[in-house]
C-alpha positions in Angstrom: 22.4 -6.4 -8.9 19.8 -8.6 -11.0 16.9 -7.6 -12.6 15.3 -10.0 -10.0 16.7 -8.1 -7.2 15.6 -4.6 -8.8 12.2 -5.9 -8.8 11.9 -6.6 -5.5 14.2 -3.6 -4.0 11.5 -1.0 -5.8 8.5 -2.9 -4.7 9.6 -2.6 -1.0 10.8 0.6 -1.2 7.2 1.7 -3.5 4.9 0.6 -1.1 5.8 2.6 2.4 6.7 5.3 0.1 3.6 5.8 -1.7 1.6 4.7 1.9 3.4 7.7 3.9 2.2 9.6 0.8 -1.4 8.9 0.8 -1.2 9.6 4.4 0.6 13.1 4.5 -1.9 13.5 1.4 -5.0 13.1 4.0 -3.2 15.4 6.7 -2.7 18.2 3.9 -6.6 18.0 3.4 -7.5 18.6 7.0 -4.9 21.2 8.1 -5.5 24.4 8.6 -2.3 26.1 7.6 -2.6 26.5 4.0 -2.1 30.0 3.4 -0.6 32.1 7.2 -2.7 36.0 6.6 -1.7 38.8 8.6 -4.6 41.0 8.8 -4.3 44.4 10.9 -7.0 45.4 13.9 -10.5 44.8 12.7 -13.9 45.3 15.1 -13.4 41.7 16.3 -9.3 41.3 15.9 -6.5 42.7 16.6 -3.6 42.5 14.3 -2.3 38.8 14.2 -2.1 35.9 12.2 -5.4 33.9 10.3 -4.6 30.2 9.3 -6.8 29.5 5.8 -7.3 26.0 4.7 -9.8 24.2 2.5 -11.7 23.0 5.1 -11.0 25.1 8.3 -10.3 28.7 9.1 -8.6 29.9 12.3 -9.0 33.4 13.5 -6.2 35.0 15.1 -6.1 34.4 19.0 -6.4 37.6 19.9 -10.5 38.6 20.5 -10.3 42.1 21.5 -13.9 41.0 23.3 -11.6 38.6 25.3 -8.7 39.3 28.1 -7.5 35.6 27.0 -4.9 36.3 24.0 -4.5 32.2 24.0 -7.9 31.0 22.6 -8.0 30.0 19.0 -11.3 30.2 17.2 -11.8 28.0 14.3 -14.4 27.5 11.7 -15.5 24.8 9.6 -16.1 25.2 5.9 -18.9 23.7 4.0 -18.2 22.5 0.5 -18.2 24.5 -2.1 -18.5 28.0 -0.1 -20.3 30.4 -2.0 -16.6 33.1 -1.6 -14.2 30.3 -2.3 -11.8 31.0 -4.9 -11.9 28.1 -7.4 -8.5 27.3 -6.4 -9.7 26.2 -2.9 -13.2 24.7 -4.3 -10.7 22.5 -6.6 -8.4 21.0 -3.9 -11.2 20.4 -2.0 -12.6 18.4 -4.6 -8.9 16.7 -6.0 -7.8 15.9 -2.6 -11.3 14.1 -1.5 -10.5 11.9 -4.9 -7.2 11.9 -3.7 -7.6 10.4 -0.2 -10.2 7.8 -2.1 -7.7 6.7 -4.9 -4.7 6.4 -2.6 -6.3 4.1 -0.5 -7.4 2.0 -3.4 -3.9 2.1 -4.4 -2.7 0.7 -1.1 -5.0 -2.1 -1.4 -3.8 -3.4 -5.5 -0.1 -3.8 -3.9 -0.6 -5.0 -1.0 -2.6 -7.4 -2.1 0.0 -9.4 -4.5 2.6 -10.6 -1.1 -1.0 -11.2 1.0 -2.2 -14.0 -1.7 0.9 -15.1 -2.1 0.7 -16.6 1.1 -2.4 -17.7 1.3 -1.7 -19.9 -2.4 -4.1 -17.7 -4.6 -2.3 -15.8 -7.1 0.3 -15.9 -10.4 2.2 -13.9 -11.8 -0.1 -12.3 -14.4 -2.5 -11.1 -11.8 0.3 -10.1 -9.7 1.8 -7.9 -12.4 -2.2 -6.7 -13.1 -2.9 -5.7 -9.4 1.1 -4.0 -9.6 0.5 -1.6 -12.4 -3.3 -0.8 -10.9 -1.4 0.1 -7.5 0.8 1.8 -9.4 -1.6 4.3 -12.0 -4.0 4.7 -8.6 -0.5 6.2 -7.2 0.3 8.1 -9.9 -2.8 9.8 -10.3 -3.4 10.6 -6.7 -0.2 12.6 -6.9 -1.3 14.5 -9.7 -4.4 15.0 -8.0 -2.8 16.1 -4.6 0.1 18.2 -6.9 -2.0 20.6 -9.1 -4.5 22.4 -6.6 -1.0 22.5 -4.0 0.7 24.1 -6.5 -2.4 26.2 -7.7 -2.8 28.0 -3.7 1.0 28.5 -3.5 0.9 30.4 -7.0 -2.2 32.2 -5.2 -0.4 32.9 -2.0 3.1 33.9 -3.9 0.4 37.1 -5.7 -1.2 38.0 -2.5 -4.3 36.7 -4.1 -7.3 37.7 -1.7 -10.5 35.8 -0.7 -13.8 37.6 0.0 -14.4 36.2 3.3 -18.3 36.8 4.4 -18.7 40.1 7.1 -19.5 37.6 10.1 -16.1 36.8 9.4 -14.9 40.2 10.6 -11.8 39.8 8.4 -10.5 42.0 5.0 -11.1 40.3 1.3 -6.9 40.9 1.5 -4.5 40.8 3.9 -1.6 43.2 4.5 1.0 40.1 2.9 0.4 36.4 3.0 2.7 33.2 3.3 2.4 29.6 2.8 1.6 27.4 5.9 3.1 23.9 6.4 0.2 22.3 4.6 1.3 23.3 1.1 5.3 22.3 1.3 3.9 19.2 3.5 1.7 18.6 0.1 4.3 18.9 -2.4 6.1 16.3 -0.5 3.1 14.0 -0.9 2.6 14.0 -4.5 6.1 13.9 -4.8 5.9 10.4 -2.8 3.1 9.4 -4.8 4.0 9.9 -8.1 7.7 7.8 -7.5 6.0 5.2 -6.0 3.6 4.8 -8.7 7.0 4.9 -11.2 8.4 2.3 -9.4 5.2 -0.1 -9.1 4.8 0.7 -13.1 9.1 0.0 -14.1 8.6 -3.6 -12.0 5.6 -4.6 -13.9 7.5 -4.3 -17.0 10.8 -6.3 -16.2 10.3 -10.1 -17.2 11.2 -12.5 -14.5 12.7 -15.9 -14.5 11.1 -19.0 -14.2 11.2 -20.3 -10.3 14.9 -21.6 -9.5 15.7 -21.2 -12.8 17.8 -18.5 -14.5 16.8 -16.2 -17.8 18.5 -18.7 -19.8 16.9 -21.7 -18.0 20.0 -22.7 -15.7 19.0 -23.4 -12.3 19.6 -19.8 -10.0 22.9 -20.4 -7.8 22.3 -22.3 -4.6 18.5 -23.1 -6.0 17.0 -19.6 -4.8 13.3 -18.4 -6.0 11.4 -15.7 -7.5 9.7 -13.5 -5.5 6.5 -15.6 -4.6 4.3 -13.1 -5.8 5.9 -13.3 -9.7 5.5 -16.8 -9.8 4.2 -18.0 -13.2 0.6 -19.3 -13.8 0.3 -22.9 -12.4 3.6 -23.0 -10.7 3.2 -25.4 -7.3 
């Protein structure tokens, strides 16, 4: 496989990988199942599982005051609730940043092929856009992995959260385990990191002049380099 083919392949893989990673990071942020708390009988609930996220908590679906045990009551958190442990507050901030930077990364990596068809971009401009997109993907990946990993560590150590009395929950569970949001976040962060590395690796490769090999001879069959990496001034 030629250097040119590798460049195109990495770009074609990197864009959907980064886009999927960004979508998963947004789902992770809003998902309630970061921590699954096993709680014993309280004044309000019978024993059950409470789902604790960074923006929402869903209480055990077994209210003592209701005959319908299928009801799930959820409560939306505000930004930086005063009872939040540091890792939950950090997760709110970093995942908000990730949602913005990841969307910006998608925008930058989508511009080169789009503007080629409009005939308004050249090699240097395309490289700069791919470079910016790759860096944003990597920063976004770390913004996701850091809080997700920290919360995973807290769950592994059965850390407590001092919920207010109105929640009718103990400060610590009998036991807890990770919810689906944490492995989803880890997958999201890894996808974003890999996508960013792919785009950065393509910007460091020399691309041949359209219709010519790196040595100066015409490419077989008159093939041309990918349009978004054509040199400045090419028709």
